C-alpha positions as CSV (number, residue, x, y, z in Angstrom):
1,M,6.2,-14.6,-16.8
2,V,3.2,-13.7,-19.0
3,N,-0.1,-13.2,-17.3
4,A,-3.5,-11.5,-17.6
5,P,-4.4,-10.6,-14.0
6,G,-8.0,-10.2,-13.0
7,Q,-9.7,-13.2,-14.7
8,R,-8.0,-16.3,-13.3
9,Y,-5.5,-14.7,-10.9
10,H,-5.9,-11.9,-8.4
11,P,-3.3,-9.2,-8.8
12,A,-1.9,-9.9,-5.3
13,I,-1.1,-13.4,-6.3
14,I,0.7,-12.2,-9.4
15,A,2.7,-9.7,-7.3
16,Q,3.7,-12.4,-4.9
17,A,4.7,-14.7,-7.6
18,A,6.7,-12.0,-9.4
19,A,8.5,-10.9,-6.2
20,T,9.4,-14.6,-5.4
21,L,10.6,-15.4,-8.9
22,S,12.6,-12.1,-9.1
23,E,14.4,-13.0,-5.8
24,M,15.1,-16.5,-7.1
25,F,16.3,-15.4,-10.5
26,P,17.9,-11.9,-10.1
27,G,18.3,-10.1,-13.3
28,R,16.7,-12.9,-15.3
29,F,13.1,-12.4,-14.6
30,W,10.5,-10.2,-16.3
31,V,6.7,-9.8,-16.3
32,A,4.5,-9.2,-19.2
33,L,0.9,-8.4,-18.3
34,G,-2.0,-8.2,-20.8
35,S,-5.8,-8.1,-21.0
36,G,-6.0,-11.7,-21.9
37,E,-7.4,-13.9,-24.6
38,A,-10.6,-15.9,-24.4
39,S,-8.9,-19.1,-25.4
40,N,-6.6,-18.9,-22.4
41,E,-8.7,-17.2,-19.8
42,H,-12.2,-18.7,-20.3
43,I,-11.4,-21.9,-18.3
44,T,-13.0,-20.4,-15.1
45,G,-16.4,-20.4,-16.8
46,D,-16.8,-16.7,-15.9
47,R,-18.3,-14.3,-18.5
48,W,-15.6,-13.1,-20.9
49,P,-15.7,-9.3,-20.8
50,A,-15.3,-6.9,-23.8
51,K,-11.8,-5.6,-24.6
52,A,-12.5,-2.1,-23.1
53,E,-13.5,-3.7,-19.8
54,R,-10.5,-6.0,-19.8
55,V,-8.2,-3.1,-20.5
56,A,-9.7,-1.1,-17.6
57,R,-9.4,-4.2,-15.3
58,L,-5.7,-4.6,-16.4
59,G,-5.0,-0.9,-15.5
60,E,-6.5,-1.5,-12.0
61,A,-4.5,-4.8,-11.6
62,V,-1.3,-3.2,-12.7
63,A,-1.8,-0.4,-10.1
64,V,-2.3,-3.0,-7.4
65,I,0.7,-5.0,-8.4
66,R,2.9,-1.9,-8.6
67,A,1.8,-0.8,-5.2
68,L,2.4,-4.2,-3.7
69,L,5.9,-4.5,-5.3
70,A,6.7,-1.0,-4.1
71,G,5.9,-2.0,-0.5
72,E,2.4,-0.5,-0.2
73,E,0.8,-3.9,1.3
74,T,3.8,-3.7,3.9
75,A,3.1,0.0,4.7
76,L,-0.6,-0.6,5.3
77,A,0.1,-3.8,7.3
78,V,2.5,-2.0,9.6
79,A,0.1,1.0,10.0
80,H,-2.8,-1.4,10.7
81,D,-0.7,-3.5,13.2
82,Q,0.7,-0.5,15.1
83,W,-1.8,2.3,14.7
84,R,-5.3,1.0,14.0
85,T,-6.6,2.4,17.2
86,N,-6.0,5.9,15.7
87,V,-9.4,5.4,13.9
88,F,-11.3,5.3,17.1
89,D,-13.6,8.1,17.9
90,S,-12.1,10.2,20.7
91,S,-15.1,9.3,23.0
92,L,-14.2,5.6,22.8
93,A,-10.4,6.2,23.2
94,F,-11.1,8.3,26.3
95,E,-12.9,5.4,28.0
96,L,-10.6,2.6,27.3
97,E,-8.1,2.0,30.1
98,L,-6.2,-1.2,29.4
99,P,-4.2,-2.4,26.4
100,E,-6.5,-5.4,26.2
101,Q,-9.5,-3.1,25.8
102,F,-7.8,-1.3,22.9
103,D,-6.9,-4.7,21.3
104,A,-10.5,-5.9,21.7
105,A,-11.9,-2.8,20.0
106,A,-9.3,-2.9,17.3
107,R,-10.3,-6.4,16.2
108,F,-13.0,-4.8,14.1
109,V,-10.7,-2.3,12.3
110,A,-10.0,-3.3,8.7
111,R,-6.7,-2.5,7.1
112,E,-8.3,-0.1,4.7
113,D,-9.9,1.8,7.6
114,V,-6.5,2.9,8.8
115,R,-6.1,5.1,5.7
116,S,-8.8,7.4,7.1
117,A,-6.6,8.3,10.1
118,V,-3.0,7.6,9.1
119,L,-1.1,8.7,5.9
120,V,-0.1,5.4,4.5
121,S,2.0,4.9,1.4
122,A,5.3,3.4,0.3
123,D,5.6,6.2,-2.3
124,L,7.9,9.0,-1.0
125,G,6.4,11.4,-3.6
126,R,3.0,10.9,-2.1
127,H,4.3,11.7,1.4
128,T,6.1,14.8,0.0
129,A,2.8,15.9,-1.5
130,W,0.8,15.3,1.7
131,L,3.3,17.1,3.8
132,G,3.5,19.9,1.2
133,E,-0.2,20.5,1.7
134,Y,0.5,21.2,5.4
135,V,3.3,23.6,4.5
136,E,1.0,25.4,2.1
137,L,-1.5,25.8,4.9
138,G,1.1,27.7,6.9
139,F,2.5,25.1,9.2
140,D,6.1,26.0,10.1
141,E,6.9,22.8,11.9
142,L,5.9,19.2,11.1
143,Y,6.6,16.3,13.4
144,L,6.8,12.9,11.6
145,H,6.2,9.6,13.2
146,E,6.9,6.2,11.6
147,V,4.5,3.8,13.3
148,G,6.4,0.6,12.7
149,Q,8.7,-1.4,14.9
150,A,12.4,-0.7,15.3
151,E,13.4,-2.4,12.0
152,H,11.3,0.2,10.1
153,Q,12.8,3.3,11.9
154,Q,16.2,3.6,10.2
155,P,14.9,3.0,6.6
156,F,12.3,5.7,7.4
157,I,14.9,8.2,8.7
158,D,17.1,7.5,5.7
159,A,14.4,7.8,3.1
160,F,12.7,10.9,4.5
161,G,16.0,12.5,5.3
162,S,17.4,12.1,1.8
163,K,14.2,12.5,-0.3
164,V,11.1,14.0,1.5
165,I,12.6,16.7,3.8
166,P,14.9,18.1,1.1
167,A,12.0,18.3,-1.3
168,L,9.9,20.2,1.3
169,T,12.7,22.6,2.3
170,G,14.2,23.1,-1.1
171,S,17.6,22.0,0.1
């Protein structure tokens, strides 16, 4: 699959197409991304940007695609679904009594808002770095909570038990 994300196609569409084709044709699929050529990309009628701008846009698109393929969209979706009320100011949370009230208030929380209150990433190295910052501050115990449903718990335990915790403890 050859594509120039950002002009005609949003990077999320490219990531979805790549993931689908990779599942359909295991071991036979590859992606080549580029900054595009005017002769192919100008069909939208949008302004054709200079090469430097296209290269910068390609870098951003590749980062989005990699994050999506690594499970970042999934991580954020789970955090938003299960923990979006964590962004509430404590004064609001103290006054809400019923689950329906929390649900009503949470309707206005965007997925990206969750990142301000929950450490969200599919990158185990990023989690190791975040937790390492707490260790450097002097915390001698860290309690971890995977906010997803039951199907997310065992993969979390396996991944953190084999990669993150040994990296933090040096074992």
